[in-house]
MARLOVEX-416817 format. One record per residue: x, y, z of N, C-alpha, C in turn. Coordinates in pm, whole numbers, plus 50000, padded with zeros to 5 digits. Example, Ala and Ser with C-alpha at 12.3 -4.5 7.8 and 13.67 -1.06 7.14 Angstrom:
513194943150780512304955050780513204967050780;512854977550708513674989450714512905000350787;
***
This chain:
500854988150000500005000050000500895012550000;500515022949925501325035049911500535046949966;501165055550046500485067050105501425078850114;500865090350129501655102650144502065104550290;503005113650313503495115950449502415121450540;501395127750481500355133750563499605123250643;499605110650601498895100050671499575096050800;500875098950809501595094250928502355105250999;503285111650925504125121650990503345133951032;502235136950964501445148551003500915146951145;500675134551187500205132251323501235136851425;502515134051395503575138251485503685153351490;503645159551371503755174051366502535180751427;501375174851409500155180451466500225180451617;500795169751674500935169151820501865180051869;502985181851796503925192451835503285206051820;502505207651714501855220651691500815223351798;500085213051839499075214951943499715219152074;500885213452101501585217052224502005231652221;502365236652103502785250552089501605259752061;500365254252062499145261752038499165268451901;499705261451801499705266251662499215255051573;498755258451454498295248651356499205249051236;499745237751194500655236851080499895231350961;499855238750852499205234350729500225233450618;499855226550508500795224550399500175229450268;500995235750187500545240750058500315229049963;499525231049859499305220249763500575216049691;501555224949680502765221849604503645211449672;504465205049594505405195049644506805198649600;507775193949677509165195549642509825181949634;511135182049617511845169249605513215170449667;513665159349721515035158249770515925154149654;517005161049635517925157649527519295154449585;520095147849508521475144949548522425152449455;523355159749514524275167649433525255175149521;525865185449464526855193449535526225206549582;526675211249698526155223649754527325232049803;527335244849765528395254049806527755266949857;528155271149976527615283250037528675294150035;528295306049988529195317549986528475329750042;529225338250110528655350350168529305362550102;528495371050043529005383349982529255393750090;530345401250073530655411750169531335423450098;531435434550168532105446450115532875452850229;534065458050198534875463950305535925473450252;536615479950345537655489650315539015483450345;539965485150253541325480150275542075489850367;542685484350471543425492550567544845487250582;545775496250613547175492550632547385487550775;548065476450786548375470550917549855467050923;550375466751046551785463051068552695471650980;552515484850988553265494150903554575498350969;555535501850887556815507150936557245518550844;558135527050894558595538650817559975536250760;560225542350644561545542350581562115556450597;563325557450652563885570450690565045574550599;565355587550603566515592850529567795587150589;568725583650501569955577150546570935587050609;570855599850569571805610150617571225623950585;571895634250629571515647750590571845649650443;570875654050365571125655950223569865659750149;569705654150031568555657549949568005645049880;566685644049875566045633449797566065638049652;566875631349572567055635649434565925630749344;565475618449368564445612449284563565603449368;562255604049345561305595249413560775585349310;561025572649334560635562049240559365555049286;559285552049414558115545149467556875553949464;555735547849428554465554949424553495549149526;552515557049562551525552749658550845539849610;550735530149700550105517049680550975507549598;552225511049570553125501749501553435489849590;553505478149530553995466249598555525466449590;556205465249705557665466549707558285455149787;559535452249752560335442349825561655449049863;562465442649948563755448649985564685451049866;564365445549749565195447849631564795460549554;563615465849583563135477649510563775490449564;564035499649474564555512849510563375522449521;563175528149639562075537449660562455551749621;563705555249646564155568849617565675568949606;566215579949550567665581849542568025594449618;569075593349701569525604549784570955608449751;571245621349770572625626249755572925635349875;574205637349899574605646450007574355660849965;574475670050059574295684150027575305689149927;576545684749941577595688849847577305683849706;576895671149698576575665549566575365672649505;574395676149587573215683449539573615696849479;574555703649544575015716549493575715715049360;576535704749346577235702249220576245698849108;575205690649141574195687149041573455699548992;573135708449085572385720549049573205729948961;574535729448975575385738548899575915732348771;575495720048742575985712948624574865711348523;575175713148397574165711448293573815696548280;572655694148224572195680348211573135672148124;573705678348020574595671047930575875666748000;576335675148093577605672348161577415664348289;576145661648326575875655048452576425640748454;576225633148347576695619348341578205618848352;578875628148286580345628448290580835631948431;580105641048497580495644948632580325633348730;579195625848716578965614548805580045604048788;580495602248664581555592548639582875597248697;583165610248687584425615748735584505615148887;583395617948953583385618749099582895605849164;582805595249086582355582549141583305577949253;582735573849366583525569649480583745580849579;583585593249535583715604749625582345610149658;581615613849554580225618049570579345607349509;578465602149589577705590449548576195592949558;575465586549469573995586549478573585573749549;572825575049658572465563649742571025559249712;570845546149713569505540449694568815538749829;567555543149836566735541149955565815529249928;565945518650010565175506449987564345503050110;563215495850090562415491550205563085479950277;562745478450404563335467550482562565454550464;561235455550444560385443750432559455445150312;558935433950268557935433850160556635439950210;555985447650123554695453450162554155462750055;553225471350097552565481150011552895495050063;553285504249973553525518050015552185524250053;552015527350180550745532950227550765548050242;551965554150240552055568850251553405573650198;553385585250132554585592050085554765604650169;556005607150216556265618750300557335627850242;557695625750118558765633750057558455636249910;559355643749844559185646949702560575649149642;560705648349509562015650649446562565664649478;563905665349488564605677849515564245683749650;563975674949748563605679449882564765676949977;565175687450050566235686150150565685678850272;566455669350324566025661450438567165660250538;566815656650661567805654050764567825639150796;568915634450852569055620250883567935615950977;567285604750943566205599551025564835605250992;564775614250894563485619850856562665609350781;561375608850808560505598750747560275601950599;560485591850513560295593450369559085585750317;558915573450364557825564750318557255557050437;556005552650424555415542950516554995530850435;555425519150481555145506550411554355497450503;553245491950453552405482750530552785468450495;553105460650597553455446750574552225437850561;551075442550610549835435050601548705444150556;547725438150489546525445350447545325438450512;544535446250583543315441250645542105447350574;541065439150557539795443950504538795444250619;538215455850642537225457350749535895460750684;534885452350705533605454650638532495446650702;531515442850620530375435150667529735427950549;528975417350579528275410150473527145418750418;526855417150291525835425450224524495418350210;524435405550247523185397950245523035390750380;521795389850428521555383350556521945368650548;522635363950652523175350350652522485341550755;522275329050716521795318950810522985311750873;524005309550792525225302550836526265313050875;526775312450997527645322851050529085321051000;529745331650948531165330550912532025327851035;533145321151015534035317851125535465321451089;536285325151189537705327751162538365315851095;539205318750998539895308250923539295305750787;538055310050765537435308350633538145317250530;538165312950405538855320350300537875328450216;538405338450147537555347250065538305351449939;537555353049832538075358949708537625373449706;538585382549684538305396949695538775403949569;538025414349527538425422349412538135437049441;538935445649377538785460049393537495464449325;536685472249396535365475949345535455483249211;536405492349197536525500349075537225493048962;537975482848995538695475248893538735460648935;537725452648897537645438548939538835430248896;539665435348804540845427748763541875427048876;541815436448970542725436249085542135426849190;542775415449208542225405049295543235401149403;542715395649512543555389949616542725379849693;543395371649770542715362249859542895367150002;541925364050085541965368650224541455357750316;541765359250444541365349550544540625356850656;539485351450696538685357750803539435356450935;539615367651004540305367551133539385371451249;538255378151219537355382251325535925383751276;534965380051360533545380951327532795385851451;532025396651436531205401751546529795404051495;528775397751555527385399751509526905413851538;526095419351447525495432451466524155430651538;524065435451659522865433351740521635439651676;521825451151611520675458151554520215452051422;521015443151363520675436851236520975421951242;520065413751289520315399251296520645393551159;521645384851156522075378951030523185386650962;523585398151019524685406150963525825406751064;527065407851011528255406851095529315416851052;530035422151151531235430051123532375420151099;533105422050990534105412350947535495418650939;536495410850980537895414550961538555403450880;539215407250772539905397450687541325402250659;542265393050662543665396250634544065390450499;544665398850415545135394250284546245384050304;546115372550237547105361950252548445365650189;548395371350070549615375350000549385388749932;550375397549941550255410749880551125410849755;550495409849639551255409749515550725419849414;549585425649444548975434849349549085449149402;548635458449319548625472449360547345475049438;547385472549568546215473749653545995488349689;544745493049673544415506949705543965507649850;544835511549938544495512750079543495524250097;542465521750176541435531750197540305531150095;540435522149996539385520649894538545508349924;537395507549857536435496849882536745484449797;536585472949861536745460149794535495451649819;535155443249722534025434149733534545419849727;533835410649789534305396949786533245387049829;533655374349832532795363349874533585354149967;533005351350081533615341950175533055328050148;533925318350139533485304450123533075299250260;531765297450281531255292750409531355277650423;531255270550314531335256050319530825249850191;531165237250170530675230150053530575215250084;529635208850016529405194550034529235188049898;529805176249881529705168949755528855156449774;527975153749676527135141949682526185141849801;525685153549838524825154649956523355153449918;522515149950015521065150449997520615164750026;519915170949930519585185149939518085186949925;517485194050019516045196750018515815211750012;514675216249960514355230549960514335235950103;514945247250124515005253150259513615255450316;512655259450231511315262450279510545250350325;511035238250292510315226150332510675221650473;511685227750533512155223650665511425231550774;510885224350869510175230350983511095229851105;511285241251171512145241951288511305244351413;511615236751519510915238551646511825233951760;511995242751858512785239651976514185234751939;514785240951839516135237451800516255225051714;515145218551682515175206651597514555209851461;514905201951363514435204051226513655191851179;512545194251105511685183451058511435185150908;511195173850841510925173850698509785164050671;508715168850606507555160450573507835153150443;508235140450452508615132850334507575122150301;507555118450174506705107550129507225094350184;506295085450222506695072350272505825061550209;506285049050218505465037450186505305029450315;504105023950335503825016950459503475002350433;503654994350538503264980250532502094977850623;502314970850733501244968250829500834981150898;499504982750920499004994850984497794991451070;497614998851179496354999051251496055013651286;495125016051377494745029851405495795037151492;496725029951549497715036151636499125036251576;499495026151497500865024951449500895020651303;502035023251238502195019051097503635015051073;503805004650993505135000250952505595008550832;506775014850844507335022750734508285013750656;507975011450530508795002550448509795010150360;509475022850328510405030550244510095045450258;511145053350249510985067850245511305072550104;510415080650046510625085649911511325099049909;511435105049791512105117849771511135129549760;509845126749753508865137449743508555142949882;508465156249894508215162550023507085172650008;506395175450119505345185550122505915198550175;505445209650119505945222850156505015229250258;505525233450374504685240250473504125253250416;502895256250453502255268550407502455279350513;502925291250473503125301950572501825305050645;501875307950776500655311050850499985323550796;498675323150788497935334650737497785345150846;497915357650808497755368650902496505376350868;495785380750971494545388250949494845401650886;493955406250800494155419150736494075430150840;494965440250830494985451050928493635457950936;493155459951059491935467651079490675459451081;490705446951029489495438951021488945435651159;489845431851251489405428451385488775440351456;489395451951440488875463851505487515467651450;487365466051316486075469551256484975460651309;485235447451322484225438251373483885441351517;484895444951596484665447951736483795460351750;484095470651668483295482851675481865480051633;481675471051532480305467651487479495461051596;480135451951673479445445351783479075455351891;480015464551921479755474252026478605483451989;478495486751861477445495751819476075489551830;475965476051826474675469351835474135468851978;475035471052075474585470552213473685482352243;472575480452320471675491352351472325501452445;
***
């Protein structure tokens, strides 16, 4: 004998509903359980910020002759950020024509030297504090380099599944999606005023692109994935007291008025119907009508 889930499982749900003083009904439509792959991603948006920054200083009293590094450049200890000369060398350069400059540098090589200013660690130039032909003193700040990039933002869609530290994300620059990086979630704080939304902190795993610090980036956090899973429509699941229920088709064997033998569970499911709400004002209108009839 073949029967729908309403013949058996509805009795269980009806009992639970009666205990909660609610009535559970089902829409005429049906759904199905499928087997396949499922991947959950959370969209978010945030601002790139400089973290773990350090300054690059002038090597001696002199002049910054040339500035090579630009804001947001990716740099390594091998890159030259600027070229410096002493005050004496600066005076000689200013008094020498451009055509004779190369010959002068060759003649005075080893005596007057042009020095390369390089970063100490790999990172992104987050600030420039100098300009070409600028006189500086020893220890004066020339550049600020960030060794880490953090993204501070929030998810843009309400989430059922909460992000967790350690999850990975694909991120791209809002104005130029070709600029991409990967990031790792380091912090999650729920927003009390907006359930399902979270303040997010993500750290860029590797800095290899021209990251615009202070600009907006968009991305997706990989929340999880499952292969070969049984998947049901979210709307078909009924939640009560922290437990989840699904009204599925079954086949039965022996039955009486109290119990039934379940021989097989099918893939067809019934969809719960949202509870109906009374139209605004209808109750008040009926109440006023009754009151008006009283003598």
